[in-house]
C-alpha positions as CSV (number, residue, x, y, z in Angstrom):
1,M,-8.5,-12.9,-1.1
2,S,-12.0,-14.2,-1.5
3,D,-11.8,-15.8,1.9
4,Y,-11.2,-12.4,3.5
5,I,-13.4,-9.6,4.6
6,V,-12.1,-6.0,4.4
7,R,-13.6,-3.5,6.8
8,Y,-13.1,0.3,6.9
9,N,-12.8,2.5,10.0
10,E,-14.1,-0.3,12.3
11,L,-10.8,-1.4,13.8
12,T,-11.1,-1.4,17.6
13,A,-8.4,-0.7,20.1
14,E,-8.6,-4.4,21.3
15,E,-8.1,-5.7,17.7
16,F,-5.2,-3.3,17.3
17,V,-3.5,-4.5,20.5
18,F,-4.1,-8.1,19.5
19,L,-2.4,-7.6,16.2
20,W,0.5,-5.5,17.7
21,K,1.2,-8.3,20.2
22,S,1.1,-11.0,17.5
23,V,3.9,-9.2,15.5
24,W,5.8,-6.8,17.7
25,G,5.3,-7.9,21.3
26,N,4.5,-5.5,24.1
27,P,1.7,-3.3,22.9
28,P,0.7,0.3,23.9
29,S,-2.0,0.7,26.5
30,L,-5.7,0.4,25.6
31,E,-6.2,4.0,26.6
32,Q,-3.5,5.2,24.2
33,T,-4.8,2.9,21.5
34,R,-8.4,4.1,21.8
35,L,-7.2,7.7,21.4
36,A,-5.1,6.7,18.4
37,M,-8.1,5.0,16.7
38,E,-10.3,8.0,17.3
39,N,-7.8,10.3,15.7
40,T,-6.7,8.1,12.8
41,L,-7.8,9.5,9.4
42,F,-8.5,6.0,7.9
43,R,-8.3,2.5,9.2
44,V,-8.5,-0.7,7.1
45,S,-8.7,-4.2,8.6
46,V,-8.8,-7.7,7.2
47,F,-10.7,-10.6,8.7
48,K,-10.9,-14.2,8.0
49,E,-14.0,-15.8,9.6
50,N,-14.5,-13.0,12.2
51,E,-10.9,-13.1,13.3
52,I,-8.7,-10.1,12.5
53,V,-5.6,-11.0,10.5
54,A,-4.3,-7.7,9.2
55,M,-4.6,-3.9,9.6
56,A,-3.1,-0.6,8.5
57,R,-3.9,3.0,9.2
58,V,-3.1,6.5,7.9
59,I,-2.7,9.7,9.8
60,G,-1.9,13.2,8.6
61,D,-3.2,16.7,7.9
62,Q,-5.2,15.9,4.8
63,G,-3.4,18.6,2.9
64,L,0.3,18.4,2.6
65,C,1.1,15.0,4.1
66,Y,-0.1,11.6,5.1
67,Y,1.7,9.1,7.1
68,I,1.1,5.3,6.8
69,K,1.3,3.7,10.3
70,D,1.1,0.2,11.8
71,V,0.9,-2.0,8.7
72,I,0.5,-5.4,10.4
73,V,-0.2,-8.8,8.9
74,R,-0.1,-11.7,11.3
75,P,2.9,-13.9,10.4
76,E,0.8,-16.9,9.4
77,Y,-1.1,-14.8,6.8
78,Q,1.9,-13.1,5.3
79,G,2.7,-13.8,1.6
80,Q,-1.0,-13.9,0.6
81,G,-1.3,-10.4,-0.8
82,L,-2.8,-8.9,2.3
83,G,-0.1,-6.3,2.7
84,R,-0.5,-5.2,-0.9
85,R,-4.2,-4.9,-0.4
86,L,-3.7,-2.8,2.8
87,I,-1.3,-0.3,1.1
88,S,-3.6,-0.1,-2.0
89,E,-6.6,0.8,0.2
90,L,-4.6,3.5,2.0
91,L,-3.3,5.0,-1.2
92,S,-6.9,5.0,-2.6
93,Y,-8.1,6.9,0.5
94,I,-5.3,9.4,0.0
95,N,-6.2,9.8,-3.7
96,E,-9.9,10.4,-2.9
97,H,-9.2,12.9,-0.1
98,G,-6.1,14.7,-1.5
99,V,-6.3,18.0,-3.3
100,P,-6.6,17.2,-7.1
101,G,-3.5,18.2,-9.1
102,T,-1.2,18.6,-6.2
103,Q,1.8,16.7,-4.8
104,I,1.2,15.1,-1.5
105,A,3.9,13.6,0.7
106,V,3.1,10.0,1.7
107,E,5.6,8.8,4.2
108,L,6.2,5.7,6.3
109,C,8.9,4.0,8.3
110,A,9.9,0.5,7.5
111,M,12.3,-2.1,8.9
112,P,15.1,-2.8,6.4
113,D,13.7,-6.2,5.4
114,K,10.4,-4.6,4.5
115,I,11.8,-1.8,2.3
116,P,11.7,-3.9,-0.9
117,F,7.9,-4.4,-0.3
118,Y,7.3,-0.7,-0.1
119,E,9.5,0.1,-3.1
120,K,7.1,-1.9,-5.3
121,F,4.6,0.9,-4.6
122,G,7.1,3.6,-5.5
123,F,8.3,4.5,-2.0
124,A,12.0,5.4,-1.9
125,G,14.4,6.3,0.8
126,N,15.9,9.8,1.1
127,E,18.7,11.5,3.0
128,A,16.5,12.3,6.0
129,Q,17.1,10.4,9.1
130,R,14.3,9.2,11.3
131,L,14.5,10.6,14.8
132,R,12.3,9.5,17.7
133,L,11.8,10.5,21.3
134,M,9.8,8.3,23.5
135,Y,8.3,11.0,25.7
136,R,6.7,10.0,29.0
137,A,3.5,11.9,29.7
138,E,3.5,12.6,33.5
139,D,0.4,12.7,35.8
140,K,-1.5,15.9,35.6
141,E,-1.7,16.5,39.4
142,A,-1.6,20.0,40.9
């Protein structure tokens, strides 16, 4: 990890889109991504020589729940501990900002092949089913 630089709350929409495309393909628009970055509670990004190689972010209400989103490590950098570092950074943020002495729900969604990775941190599946609606925002004309 000594070759890497970790930055906090500096992740740009352009960097986010670059990472998204490198792992998942067709990214959201820059306008959507800029709004998402502005409204994210905490962002952590990892660079190697000025090039972004990994990122993760957390959203939530800062009281009852936090949601880990968009944990991305470029494929050629996977297996080097970057994902563990990202999750550790997010959990540290939650610990520092959570109400002491309370239970806080920390949730995420993971592809089946990534579940063992998250289980190492104590995440466990439950009986809830993830539901999603890809809602299209329409133009706001009169």
